[in-house]
Backbone bond lengths (Angstrom), bond angles and torsions (degrees), N, CA, C in turn:
res aa  C-N    CA-C-N  psi(-1)  N-CA   C-N-CA  omega(-1)  CA-C   N-CA-C  phi
1 M - - - 1.426 - - 1.517 107.43 -
2 G 1.308 116.16 128.16 1.444 121.22 179.68 1.507 111.59 -79.05
3 I 1.343 115.87 167.95 1.463 120.25 -177.57 1.541 111.34 -65.41
4 T 1.352 115.74 -37.28 1.465 117.39 179.22 1.508 112.40 -66.41
5 S 1.318 117.26 -43.92 1.473 118.36 177.71 1.495 112.70 -66.44
6 A 1.338 117.92 -31.08 1.487 119.98 176.46 1.533 110.67 -67.64
7 I 1.323 116.75 -39.71 1.477 119.81 179.53 1.535 109.49 -68.97
8 V 1.341 117.59 -42.06 1.465 120.05 -179.52 1.521 109.24 -66.13
9 L 1.325 118.45 -40.00 1.456 120.47 177.09 1.539 111.14 -60.66
10 Y 1.339 117.83 -41.50 1.446 120.20 179.01 1.522 111.19 -66.61
11 A 1.350 117.14 -40.92 1.455 120.44 -178.75 1.529 110.18 -65.33
12 V 1.312 118.12 -42.42 1.484 120.91 178.40 1.544 109.54 -63.64
13 L 1.327 116.80 -45.44 1.469 120.51 179.78 1.537 110.34 -61.88
14 W 1.322 116.41 -40.05 1.468 121.42 -177.84 1.547 110.12 -64.46
15 F 1.321 116.79 -48.10 1.484 118.80 -178.43 1.514 112.43 -69.51
16 V 1.296 117.80 -38.05 1.478 119.37 178.17 1.546 109.64 -65.54
17 T 1.313 116.29 -43.73 1.448 121.00 177.99 1.547 111.25 -63.73
18 F 1.331 115.94 -39.14 1.451 120.66 179.43 1.539 110.86 -62.73
19 L 1.305 115.81 -42.47 1.473 118.90 179.71 1.536 111.32 -66.79
20 I 1.323 116.68 -25.98 1.456 120.23 176.43 1.523 111.79 -79.47
21 V 1.326 116.82 -35.79 1.477 122.50 -175.75 1.518 112.29 -79.66
22 I 1.312 119.61 -27.94 1.476 122.05 -174.26 1.534 113.01 -52.96
23 P 1.322 120.72 -45.75 1.467 118.21 -176.12 1.533 116.25 -72.28
24 F 1.320 117.94 -12.85 1.494 120.35 -178.59 1.526 109.56 -66.64
25 R 1.336 116.46 134.74 1.467 124.22 177.17 1.521 113.02 54.38
26 L 1.307 117.33 33.09 1.456 121.26 -179.77 1.535 108.63 -85.91
27 K 1.303 115.94 125.58 1.465 121.63 177.73 1.532 107.19 -102.34
28 T 1.315 116.04 116.79 1.459 119.88 179.22 1.521 109.30 -88.97
29 Q 1.351 113.79 164.40 1.452 119.28 179.25 1.548 109.55 -65.36
30 G 1.305 116.64 -32.52 1.456 120.10 177.59 1.514 112.60 -68.36
31 D 1.331 116.91 -34.79 1.480 120.60 177.23 1.540 111.09 -66.14
32 V 1.312 114.77 -42.19 1.453 119.94 -176.69 1.544 110.63 -78.78
33 G 1.318 117.18 -29.80 1.457 121.54 -178.79 1.508 113.06 92.35
34 E 1.290 118.77 11.03 1.466 123.32 179.00 1.530 110.05 -114.81
35 I 1.325 116.82 78.51 1.447 121.13 -177.31 1.530 108.71 -86.64
36 V 1.321 115.72 119.50 1.460 121.10 178.84 1.505 108.57 -76.93
37 Y 1.342 116.36 137.61 1.461 121.93 -177.48 1.528 109.34 -58.77
38 G 1.339 115.06 131.23 1.466 120.74 177.97 1.521 114.18 93.01
39 T 1.321 117.32 -0.10 1.468 120.62 178.33 1.545 108.68 -118.02
40 Q 1.300 115.06 162.25 1.456 118.52 175.96 1.509 111.17 -83.94
41 A 1.307 115.69 160.70 1.452 120.98 -179.91 1.521 111.63 -67.12
42 G 1.353 117.31 -21.62 1.472 122.30 -179.95 1.501 113.23 -86.50
43 A 1.337 117.96 1.09 1.470 120.24 179.58 1.546 108.60 -72.31
44 P 1.350 116.47 144.91 1.447 118.63 -175.87 1.534 112.43 -66.10
45 H 1.317 114.94 140.23 1.459 121.09 172.33 1.511 108.85 -94.78
46 E 1.298 116.47 -47.33 1.469 123.85 175.54 1.523 106.68 -131.20
47 H 1.307 116.45 114.23 1.464 119.63 -175.01 1.526 113.62 -100.28
48 G 1.310 116.37 -33.73 1.489 120.42 178.54 1.522 113.00 61.48
49 L 1.331 117.28 40.84 1.471 119.24 -175.24 1.528 114.05 -63.83
50 K 1.328 116.28 -32.15 1.471 118.86 179.35 1.533 111.79 -62.60
51 N 1.292 116.38 -46.77 1.478 120.77 177.71 1.532 111.10 -64.83
52 K 1.320 115.80 -40.65 1.458 120.32 -179.60 1.546 110.17 -67.40
53 A 1.322 118.16 -32.38 1.455 120.36 176.81 1.523 110.60 -67.68
54 W 1.352 116.88 -39.04 1.477 118.88 177.83 1.520 111.79 -68.29
55 I 1.329 116.18 -40.21 1.472 120.52 177.16 1.528 108.54 -62.38
56 T 1.319 116.73 -44.51 1.459 121.28 179.37 1.532 111.39 -61.68
57 T 1.328 117.25 -39.48 1.454 120.49 178.51 1.545 110.95 -62.21
58 A 1.302 116.01 -43.61 1.471 119.61 178.60 1.505 112.93 -64.56
59 I 1.342 116.72 -46.72 1.475 120.14 179.38 1.513 111.48 -63.54
60 A 1.342 116.62 -42.50 1.466 120.03 -179.73 1.524 111.35 -65.81
61 A 1.329 116.44 -35.62 1.485 119.56 177.49 1.526 111.31 -63.66
62 V 1.325 116.56 -42.34 1.469 120.68 179.82 1.549 109.31 -65.53
63 L 1.337 115.76 -47.56 1.466 118.54 -179.68 1.543 110.18 -63.44
64 W 1.336 117.62 -40.51 1.463 121.01 179.10 1.523 110.91 -61.54
65 T 1.318 117.10 -42.86 1.466 121.17 -179.85 1.536 110.40 -60.59
66 I 1.328 116.15 -44.20 1.481 120.17 -179.97 1.506 111.32 -63.78
67 I 1.335 116.05 -47.98 1.469 120.30 -178.43 1.531 110.65 -67.10
68 F 1.335 117.21 -38.69 1.472 120.80 178.77 1.529 109.51 -62.76
69 Y 1.306 118.29 -42.85 1.476 120.74 179.08 1.513 110.19 -63.06
70 V 1.332 118.04 -44.19 1.469 121.19 -178.88 1.516 110.37 -61.52
71 V 1.315 117.68 -43.80 1.471 122.17 -178.49 1.514 111.08 -68.14
72 V 1.326 117.55 -46.82 1.447 119.99 -174.95 1.530 111.56 -72.92
73 S 1.337 116.70 -36.51 1.474 118.35 -179.47 1.521 112.42 -73.00
74 G 1.330 117.69 -22.28 1.446 120.59 -179.02 1.512 114.45 78.21
75 S 1.351 115.84 16.78 1.452 118.74 179.89 1.528 112.30 -68.46
76 I 1.324 117.11 -28.46 1.474 122.81 171.64 1.503 107.35 -126.59
77 T 1.324 116.74 123.27 1.447 120.83 179.42 1.508 110.89 -114.92
78 V 1.309 117.55 177.04 1.469 121.24 178.48 1.527 108.90 -63.78
79 R 1.283 117.77 -35.86 1.483 121.22 179.96 1.525 111.13 -62.87
80 D 1.315 117.76 -29.19 1.452 119.36 179.78 1.536 113.52 -71.13
81 I 1.322 116.52 -24.76 1.461 119.80 -179.78 1.518 112.24 -105.91
82 D 1.306 118.29 15.05 1.471 123.61 176.38 1.518 108.83 -81.41
83 M 1.330 115.62 89.16 1.481 120.69 -174.56 1.532 112.12 -73.50
84 F 1.305 119.12 -26.03 1.460 121.49 -174.60 1.522 112.53 -103.18
85 N 1.325 118.29 9.13 1.469 124.90 179.00 1.523 111.48 51.78
86 R 1.277 117.78 48.35 1.457 124.20 -179.88 1.549 110.62 -86.47
87 M 1.301 116.98 -19.62 1.455 119.68 -178.96 1.511 109.02 -87.17
88 A 1.305 115.08 144.84 1.452 119.20 177.97 1.531 109.28 -70.43
89 P 1.314 117.45 155.15 1.472 118.50 177.50 1.516 110.23 -61.04
90 E 1.292 113.81 148.78 1.472 120.07 -179.24 1.521 109.35 -67.74
91 V 1.341 115.13 129.42 1.468 120.16 -177.55 1.513 107.76 -87.84
92 S 1.331 115.40 126.67 1.462 119.68 177.34 1.526 109.40 -92.59
93 E 1.280 115.24 152.97 1.456 121.17 179.71 1.516 109.70 -69.18
94 P 1.332 118.02 134.92 1.450 118.98 176.96 1.516 111.35 -67.36
95 R 1.321 114.43 142.37 1.462 119.34 -178.83 1.530 108.63 -92.29
96 G 1.275 115.05 118.21 1.433 119.79 178.38 1.503 113.20 -99.85
97 T 1.286 116.57 173.37 1.450 119.53 176.86 1.518 109.38 -90.02
98 D 1.269 116.32 143.48 1.455 119.60 176.96 1.514 109.91 -83.58
99 G 1.319 114.37 116.53 1.444 116.38 173.08 1.442 116.93 114.86
């Protein structure tokens, strides 16, 4: 895995994780009962985005490490997830005689 693909993988994992983490412990204005004029009751009252960004960074780092290890070690390859057998069989090197 190249450096660019490693960075892109981390960025994608970070944003997907962030979108999952945002709704946790979200207090809306309707929940608190303090609705600001001109906003919806579902607008956040306390969002805590800084803490959620740090939590997201930690979770994404763990996920990235696991996926990076799987890709680099070759324990799971593209051929393993080829459900429709569209890839040709892997060609092994012919064994020659020494000498």
